[in-house]
C-alpha positions in Angstrom: -40.3 -76.6 134.0 -42.5 -77.9 131.1 -45.3 -80.2 132.0 -45.0 -83.5 130.0 -47.4 -86.3 130.9 -47.5 -88.5 128.0 -44.3 -89.9 126.3 -42.9 -92.9 124.5 -39.5 -94.4 125.0 -37.3 -97.3 124.1 -35.4 -99.2 126.8 -32.8 -101.8 126.6 -31.7 -103.9 129.5 -27.9 -105.0 129.6 -26.5 -108.1 127.6 -25.2 -111.1 129.6 -21.6 -111.4 129.4 -20.0 -114.3 127.4 -18.7 -117.2 129.2 -14.9 -118.1 128.8 -13.5 -121.2 127.3 -10.0 -121.8 128.6 -7.9 -124.6 130.2 -5.5 -124.5 133.1 -1.9 -123.9 132.0 0.2 -124.0 135.0 3.8 -124.9 135.4 4.2 -128.5 136.6 0.4 -129.2 136.3 0.0 -131.7 133.4 -3.1 -131.6 131.3 -5.0 -129.0 133.3 -8.8 -129.3 133.3 -11.2 -126.4 132.0 -11.4 -123.3 134.0 -13.2 -120.9 132.1 -15.6 -118.6 134.3 -19.3 -117.6 133.6 -20.3 -114.3 132.2 -22.0 -111.7 134.5 -25.7 -110.9 134.2 -26.7 -107.9 132.3 -28.3 -104.7 134.4 -32.2 -104.6 134.7 -34.0 -101.2 134.0 -36.0 -100.5 137.0 -38.7 -97.7 137.4 -38.9 -96.2 140.7 -41.9 -93.9 141.7 -40.8 -90.7 143.4 -42.8 -88.0 144.9 -39.8 -85.7 144.0 -40.9 -85.9 140.3 -44.1 -84.4 139.0 -43.6 -84.6 135.1 -42.2 -86.8 132.6 -40.1 -83.9 131.0 -36.9 -85.6 131.7 -37.8 -88.3 129.0 -38.5 -85.6 126.4 -34.7 -85.5 125.3 -33.8 -88.9 126.7 -35.9 -91.3 125.0 -33.5 -94.2 125.1 -32.5 -96.0 128.2 -29.7 -98.4 128.3 -28.5 -100.6 131.2 -25.1 -101.8 131.7 -24.1 -105.1 130.2 -22.5 -108.0 132.1 -18.7 -108.6 131.9 -17.2 -111.7 130.2 -15.8 -114.6 132.2 -12.1 -115.0 132.7 -9.7 -117.7 133.3 -9.4 -119.5 136.7 -13.2 -119.8 136.8 -13.4 -116.0 137.6 -17.0 -114.7 137.1 -17.7 -111.7 135.0 -18.8 -108.6 136.7 -22.7 -108.2 136.9 -24.1 -105.2 134.9 -25.4 -102.4 137.1 -29.2 -102.0 137.2 -30.4 -98.9 135.9 -32.8 -97.0 138.3 -35.1 -94.5 136.7 -37.2 -92.2 138.7 -40.7 -91.4 137.6 -43.6 -89.5 139.0 -46.0 -91.1 141.5 -49.1 -91.9 139.3 -47.0 -93.1 136.2 -48.6 -96.0 134.2 -46.3 -98.1 132.0 -47.8 -99.9 129.0 -46.2 -102.0 126.2 -46.7 -101.6 122.4 -49.6 -103.9 122.7 -51.3 -101.7 125.1 -50.9 -104.1 128.1 -50.4 -102.5 131.3 -47.1 -103.5 132.7 -47.1 -101.3 135.9 -49.1 -98.8 137.8 -46.7 -96.8 140.1 -49.2 -95.2 142.7 -47.1 -95.3 145.9 -43.6 -93.3 146.6 -40.9 -95.8 146.3 -42.4 -98.4 144.4 -40.4 -100.3 142.0 -40.9 -102.4 139.1 -38.5 -104.2 136.4 -39.6 -102.9 132.9 -36.8 -104.7 131.0 -34.9 -107.7 132.4 -31.0 -108.0 131.7 -29.5 -111.1 129.8 -28.2 -113.9 131.9 -24.5 -114.4 131.6 -23.2 -117.3 129.6 -21.7 -120.5 131.5 -17.9 -120.8 130.9 -16.6 -124.3 129.9 -15.6 -125.1 133.5 -19.5 -125.3 134.1 -20.0 -128.2 131.8 -17.3 -130.5 133.3 -18.6 -133.9 134.0 -17.7 -137.6 134.3 -18.4 -138.2 130.7 -17.2 -134.7 129.5 -13.8 -134.3 130.7 -12.6 -131.5 128.5 -15.4 -129.3 127.2 -14.3 -127.1 124.4 -17.2 -124.7 124.4 -18.8 -122.1 126.4 -22.1 -120.1 126.2 -22.7 -116.7 124.9 -24.5 -114.2 127.1 -28.2 -113.5 126.5 -29.3 -110.3 124.9 -31.0 -108.0 127.3 -34.7 -107.3 126.9 -35.4 -104.5 124.6 -39.0 -102.9 124.6 -40.7 -99.8 123.5 -42.9 -98.3 126.3 -45.5 -95.7 126.7 -45.5 -93.6 130.0 -48.7 -91.9 130.9 -48.7 -89.7 134.1 -52.0 -89.5 136.0 -51.6 -87.2 139.0 -52.5 -88.6 142.5 -54.7 -86.1 144.2 -57.7 -86.1 146.3 -59.9 -83.5 144.9 -60.0 -82.3 141.3 -61.2 -78.7 140.1 -63.2 -78.7 136.8 -65.2 -76.1 135.0 -65.2 -73.7 131.9 -62.4 -71.3 131.5 -62.4 -68.5 133.9 -64.8 -70.1 136.3 -62.3 -69.3 139.3 -60.6 -72.6 139.7 -57.1 -71.2 139.9 -58.1 -68.3 142.0 -59.7 -70.8 144.5 -56.6 -73.0 144.5 -54.3 -69.9 145.1 -56.4 -68.8 148.1 -56.8 -72.2 149.9 -53.3 -73.7 149.1 -49.6 -73.0 148.8 -49.9 -73.2 144.8 -49.3 -70.0 142.8 -51.0 -70.7 139.5 -51.2 -68.0 136.8 -54.2 -66.0 137.1 -55.7 -63.4 134.5 -59.0 -62.1 133.4 -58.9 -64.0 130.0 -59.7 -67.7 129.2 -57.2 -70.4 129.2 -54.9 -68.8 131.6 -54.2 -72.4 133.2 -52.4 -74.2 130.4 -51.1 -77.3 132.5 -52.4 -78.9 135.8 -51.4 -77.3 139.1 -51.2 -79.1 142.4 -51.8 -77.5 145.9 -51.7 -78.8 149.4 -54.9 -77.6 151.3 -55.1 -77.8 155.1 -58.6 -78.5 156.2 -57.6 -78.3 159.9 -54.5 -78.7 162.1 -54.4 -82.6 161.4 -56.0 -82.9 158.0 -54.8 -81.9 154.6 -55.7 -82.7 151.0 -54.2 -82.5 147.6 -56.1 -80.5 145.1 -55.4 -80.6 141.3 -56.5 -77.8 139.0 -56.7 -78.6 135.4 -57.1 -76.3 132.2 -60.6 -75.1 131.5 -62.7 -77.3 129.4 -65.2 -76.1 126.7 -67.9 -77.5 124.6 -66.4 -80.0 122.2 -63.2 -80.5 124.3 -63.5 -84.2 123.7 -63.4 -83.5 120.1 -60.1 -81.6 120.4 -61.4 -78.1 120.8 -59.9 -75.6 123.1 -57.0 -77.4 125.0 -59.1 -80.6 124.3 -59.5 -83.2 127.1 -55.9 -84.3 127.4 -55.6 -83.2 130.9 -58.8 -85.0 132.3 -56.8 -88.0 133.1 -55.3 -86.2 136.0 -58.7 -86.2 137.7 -59.5 -89.7 137.2 -57.9 -90.9 140.3 -59.4 -88.1 142.6 -61.9 -89.1 145.1 -64.1 -85.9 144.6 -64.6 -83.3 142.0 -65.2 -79.7 142.6 -67.3 -78.4 139.8 -67.0 -74.6 139.7 -69.7 -72.5 137.8 -69.3 -68.8 137.3 -72.5 -67.4 138.8 -72.1 -64.3 136.4 -72.7 -66.4 133.4 -75.7 -65.9 131.1 -76.9 -69.5 131.4 -75.2 -71.2 134.4 -77.3 -74.4 134.0 -76.0 -74.8 130.3 -72.7 -74.0 131.7 -72.7 -76.8 134.2 -74.3 -79.2 131.7 -71.5 -78.6 129.3 -68.8 -79.8 131.6 -70.9 -82.7 132.6 -71.3 -83.8 128.9 -67.5 -83.5 128.2 -66.8 -85.6 131.3 -69.4 -88.2 130.3 -67.7 -88.1 126.6 -64.2 -88.6 128.1 -65.2 -91.4 130.4 -68.6 -92.3 131.8 -67.4 -93.2 135.4 -65.8 -89.6 135.7 -69.1 -87.8 135.2 -70.4 -90.1 138.1 -67.6 -89.3 140.4 -68.7 -87.6 143.7 -69.1 -84.0 143.2 -69.7 -80.7 144.9 -71.0 -78.0 142.6 -69.9 -74.5 143.5 -71.4 -71.3 142.3 -68.4 -69.0 142.2 -67.7 -65.2 142.2 -70.6 -64.5 144.4 -69.1 -61.0 145.1 -69.9 -59.9 141.6 -73.8 -60.3 142.0 -76.3 -58.9 144.1 -77.6 -61.0 147.1 -81.2 -61.0 145.5 -79.7 -62.2 142.1 -77.7 -64.9 143.7 -80.6 -66.2 145.7 -82.7 -66.3 142.5 -80.0 -67.9 140.4 -79.2 -70.6 143.3 -82.8 -71.6 143.5 -83.2 -72.0 139.7 -79.8 -73.8 139.4 -80.6 -76.2 142.4 -83.5 -77.6 140.5 -81.3 -78.7 137.5 -78.8 -80.8 139.7 -79.2 -84.4 140.1 -80.7 -85.5 143.4 -78.2 -85.6 146.2 -75.4 -83.3 144.6 -74.2 -80.6 147.1 -74.6 -77.1 145.9 -72.3 -74.3 147.7 -71.6 -70.7 146.9 -68.3 -69.1 147.3 -66.1 -66.1 146.5 -62.5 -67.0 146.4 -61.6 -63.4 145.7 -63.6 -62.2 148.9 -62.6 -65.3 150.9 -66.5 -66.0 151.4 -67.7 -69.4 152.6 -64.2 -71.2 152.1 -64.1 -72.8 155.4 -67.4 -74.6 155.1 -66.4 -75.7 151.5 -63.2 -77.2 153.0 -65.0 -79.1 155.7 -67.5 -80.3 153.3 -64.8 -81.6 150.9 -62.8 -83.3 153.6 -65.7 -85.2 154.8 -66.6 -86.3 151.4 -63.0 -87.4 150.5 -62.8 -89.4 153.8 -66.1 -91.2 152.8 -65.1 -91.8 149.4 -61.5 -93.2 150.3 -63.0 -95.3 153.0 -65.5 -96.8 150.5 -62.6 -97.4 148.0 -60.6 -99.1 150.6 -63.5 -101.5 151.5 -63.9 -102.4 147.8 -60.1 -103.3 147.3 -58.4 -106.5 148.3 -56.4 -106.6 151.6 -53.1 -107.1 149.5 -52.7 -104.7 146.8 -50.9 -105.9 143.9 -49.2 -104.2 141.0 -50.4 -105.7 137.5 -47.2 -106.8 135.9 -48.0 -108.7 132.7 -44.8 -110.6 132.1 -45.9 -114.2 132.1 -44.6 -116.4 129.2 -44.9 -120.0 128.5 -41.4 -121.2 128.7 -41.8 -124.9 127.8 -43.7 -124.8 124.6 -41.9 -124.8 121.1 -43.2 -125.0 117.4 -41.5 -126.3 114.3 -42.4 -124.8 110.9 -40.6 -125.1 107.5 -40.4 -123.5 104.1 -38.7 -125.6 101.5 -35.5 -127.2 102.7 -35.2 -124.8 105.8 -36.8 -125.4 109.1 -37.5 -122.9 111.8 -37.9 -123.8 115.6 -39.3 -121.1 117.9 -40.3 -121.1 121.7 -39.1 -119.2 124.7 -36.9 -121.8 126.4 -35.4 -123.5 123.4 -34.4 -120.2 121.9 -32.9 -119.1 125.2 -30.6 -122.1 124.7 -29.8 -121.3 121.3 -29.1 -117.5 121.8 -26.4 -118.6 124.3 -25.0 -121.0 121.8 -21.9 -120.3 119.8 -22.8 -121.7 116.3 -19.2 -121.7 115.1 -18.3 -124.2 117.8 -19.3 -127.7 116.9 -19.1 -128.9 120.4 -21.6 -126.1 121.4 -24.0 -127.0 118.5 -23.8 -130.6 119.6 -25.0 -129.7 123.0 -27.8 -127.7 121.6 -28.9 -131.0 119.5 -28.8 -132.9 122.6 -31.2 -130.4 124.5 -33.4 -130.4 121.4 -33.5 -134.1 121.2 -34.6 -134.4 124.9 -37.4 -131.9 124.5 -38.7 -133.8 121.4 -37.7 -131.1 118.9 -35.5 -133.4 116.7 -38.3 -136.0 116.6 -40.7 -133.4 115.3 -38.2 -132.1 112.7 -37.9 -135.6 111.3 -41.5 -136.0 111.5 -42.0 -133.1 109.2 -39.5 -134.5 106.7 -36.2 -132.9 107.7 -33.3 -134.7 106.0 -29.5 -134.8 106.3 -28.2 -131.4 104.8 -31.3 -129.3 105.6 -30.8 -125.9 107.4 -32.4 -125.6 110.8 -32.8 -122.2 112.2 -33.2 -121.3 115.8 -32.6 -118.1 118.0 -30.9 -116.1 115.3 -28.4 -119.0 114.4 -28.5 -122.0 112.3 -27.1 -125.5 111.7 -27.3 -128.2 109.3 -29.6 -131.1 110.2 
């Protein structure tokens, strides 16, 4: 399956059903009252985080999502059918942003849900407007249009440990030896083209998820090699394992190259807890290894652990796993202490419903505002009684007064919510 971790899609929630305008017409019932039913609500589009998904490839050829619309109201006050919500599975670790770059949701736990597009509310039938002063309402509301938005989905894998290093540093070999993962391994650079995940058992009761990303080279942040497009997948990890090929000509420069790329990509990534590993130790003599290790240790920042391993020969792997497990536990405990007790999902959907604005150009006036536009969208502008009701609402909110204040006169056009009427 092709690995896709960044995609832009369009979503459209279901429209609300129109309300029905009808009157009772029954035998032996004289002058029956209004009995038009309400329209059904449109379906929402809901993203559900699923551990059974590990890529956004399903959106590559299905970039438009459409929820079911609500049914129209019917006679005898029958309510229209509500549109079915569209539940869409996305991988755990998916971030959802809108066109303005605002984070709508960060789905980090299996089963977590969020509504990304709300369905339109169904319109009221004329039976809804029956009152002591309105005995025979001859209008009904239209259903609201479902929310339509363009979203960007970005997958950041949820893993405990991230493997970084130059191409052919031995990351994939290490992952294949300590886990159930089977990445492609060969004796040439850039064998790994996409991130690989593997579950590693530290002991009988403790396991960790490792993420191996394609190798970086100098200038990756500028797009060289495979670039730094996969570094997002180690942003959430607790610990980085930085592998350095001990057979390299200048292992200190190799180490610094990766550190520079991490820093260029995101400064806090380079500061993440690390264990530095000199790999492929079976390919050098013990004397050479000791000398290189001593020289290399002097170049490392204070406090950084340095270990030597040979994944191919299965040397020093268990001490490495114990060290990683202890560091991950400590880092996760530190992160938990920094977070509030109640974890919330940042859903930026707040809108001021009460404000409105009147502007005009020539003899045409435009009224805008979330709440009043919702009333207007549900208004049938071909029905005089429906328009009269909208005028009453606008008068109660002070909009008609503002129109007069700005010079609106009889015969001027007033536009609102995609419709218009004569002042």
